[in-house]
C-alpha positions in Angstrom: 1.5 -17.2 3.7 -0.7 -14.4 5.2 -1.6 -11.9 2.6 -3.4 -9.6 5.0 -2.2 -7.5 7.8 -2.7 -9.3 11.1 -3.6 -6.7 13.7 -2.5 -8.9 16.7 1.0 -9.5 15.1 1.4 -5.9 14.3 0.4 -4.8 17.8 3.1 -7.1 19.3 5.7 -5.2 17.2 4.7 -1.7 18.3 5.4 -1.4 22.0 1.7 -0.9 23.0 1.1 -1.5 26.7 -1.4 -0.8 29.4 -1.7 2.8 30.6 -1.3 4.3 27.1 -3.8 6.4 25.2 -4.0 5.2 21.5 -6.1 6.6 18.6 -7.1 4.4 15.7 -7.8 6.9 12.9 -10.2 5.6 10.3 -11.0 2.6 12.5 -13.2 0.9 9.9 -14.2 -2.6 11.1 -12.3 -2.1 14.3 -9.7 -4.9 13.9 -6.9 -2.7 15.2 -9.0 -1.0 17.8 -10.1 -4.3 19.3 -6.6 -5.8 19.2 -5.2 -2.7 20.9 -8.1 -2.8 23.4 -7.2 -6.4 24.3 -3.6 -5.5 24.7 -4.1 -2.5 27.0 -7.1 -3.9 29.0 -6.6 -4.1 32.7 -5.3 -0.6 33.4 -8.1 1.8 34.2 -6.0 4.6 32.6 -5.8 2.9 29.3 -7.8 4.2 26.3 -8.1 3.3 22.7 -10.2 5.7 20.6 -11.8 4.3 17.5 -12.3 7.3 15.2 -14.3 7.0 12.1 -16.8 9.0 10.0 -19.1 6.0 9.4 -21.4 5.7 12.4 -22.6 2.1 11.5 -19.0 0.9 11.7 -18.5 2.6 15.1 -21.7 1.0 16.4 -20.3 -2.5 15.4 -17.0 -1.7 17.1 -18.8 -0.6 20.2 -20.9 -3.7 20.3 -17.9 -6.0 19.9 -16.0 -4.1 22.6 -18.9 -4.5 25.0 -19.3 -8.1 24.2 -15.6 -8.6 25.0 -15.8 -6.3 28.0 -13.1 -4.0 26.7 -13.8 -1.0 28.8 -10.7 0.8 27.3 -12.4 1.1 23.9 -14.0 4.5 23.3 -16.0 5.4 20.1 -15.5 8.8 18.5 -17.4 9.9 15.4 -15.2 12.3 13.5 -13.7 13.2 10.2 -9.9 12.6 10.2 -9.4 14.8 7.2 -10.7 17.9 8.9 -8.8 20.1 11.3 -9.6 18.9 14.9 -11.9 16.3 13.1 -11.0 13.5 15.6 -12.6 15.6 18.4 -9.7 14.5 20.6 -7.7 17.1 22.6 -4.4 18.3 21.3 -1.4 16.5 22.9 -3.7 13.7 24.4 -2.5 10.4 23.0 0.7 8.4 23.1 0.3 6.5 19.8 -1.8 7.0 16.6 -2.5 4.1 14.3 -3.2 4.9 10.6 -3.9 1.5 9.3 -5.1 0.8 5.7 -6.6 4.3 5.4 -4.1 6.5 3.5 -5.0 4.8 0.2 -8.7 5.8 0.8 -8.5 9.4 1.9 -8.3 12.4 -0.4 -6.3 14.6 1.9 -3.5 12.4 3.2 -1.5 15.4 4.6 -4.5 16.5 6.7 -4.7 13.0 8.3 -1.0 13.2 9.3 -1.5 16.8 10.5 -4.4 15.7 12.7 -2.3 12.8 14.1 0.4 15.2 15.0 -2.1 17.6 16.7 -3.4 14.9 19.0 0.0 13.3 19.8 2.1 14.0 22.8 5.4 15.7 21.9 7.3 12.4 21.9 4.4 10.3 20.7 4.5 7.8 17.8 2.6 7.4 14.6 2.2 3.9 13.3 1.4 3.6 9.6 0.2 0.4 7.9 -1.0 0.3 4.3 -1.1 -1.7 1.2 2.2 -2.1 -0.7 0.6 -3.4 -3.8 -2.6 -4.5 -5.5 -3.5 -8.0 -6.3 -6.5 -9.5 -7.9 -9.8 -8.1 -6.7 -8.5 -7.7 -3.1 -7.1 -4.5 -1.9 -7.0 -1.1 -3.5 -6.6 -0.5 -7.2 -3.0 0.2 -8.3 -3.7 3.9 -8.8 -4.9 4.3 -5.2 -1.8 2.8 -3.5 0.4 5.2 -1.6 4.0 3.9 -1.5 5.8 3.4 1.7 8.3 6.1 0.7 5.5 8.6 -0.1 3.8 7.9 3.3 7.1 8.3 5.1 7.8 11.6 3.2 4.4 12.9 4.3 5.2 12.2 7.9 8.7 13.7 7.6 7.3 16.9 6.0 5.4 17.4 9.3 8.4 16.8 11.6 8.1 13.1 12.3 11.4 11.1 12.6 11.7 7.6 11.3 12.0 5.0 14.1 11.6 1.6 12.5 9.9 -0.7 10.0 8.0 -3.8 10.9 6.4 -6.7 9.1 2.8 -5.9 8.4 1.8 -8.7 6.0 2.7 -10.0 2.5 1.0 -7.1 0.8 1.4 -4.4 3.4 4.1 -2.2 4.8 4.4 -0.9 8.3 6.6 1.7 10.0 6.8 3.8 13.2 7.8 7.4 13.3 8.3 9.6 16.4 6.8 13.1 16.9 9.4 15.8 17.3 
């Protein structure tokens, strides 16, 4: 039983392929960024942008990407809760990952708004987050954002539900399309 979200297994369910531009908002340790980088590596037009406010985490992601020779990985220092805080151009990415970040941010709607701003008109947002709290692992119960609340936030901004996927024993995952 895998209690944690496995980035590689998630990526395989999300139609990520070489040639795409993908943004990992709130990249943290870079587990999703690096898994995406491995998946899209080989096409010189592929890009995965690791966006985070913590410079030390971005430095680690950059170091790991260089070690693995993942030239598609690009580091972006930015605040995903601020308007244009990702520093990415509007309408510049095909897919946005918001993985294990909604429970941490104060302004959840601002994160979804920033995702919408940088997505192509038919782009996709992929949301993965904790479905519950257990022991001393994961967020406290009062910080969990339910799958329904996360979907509602996306729908309020014009995203249309596409599909759910298995994201781990204590996580949910879904994909919505920009309209």
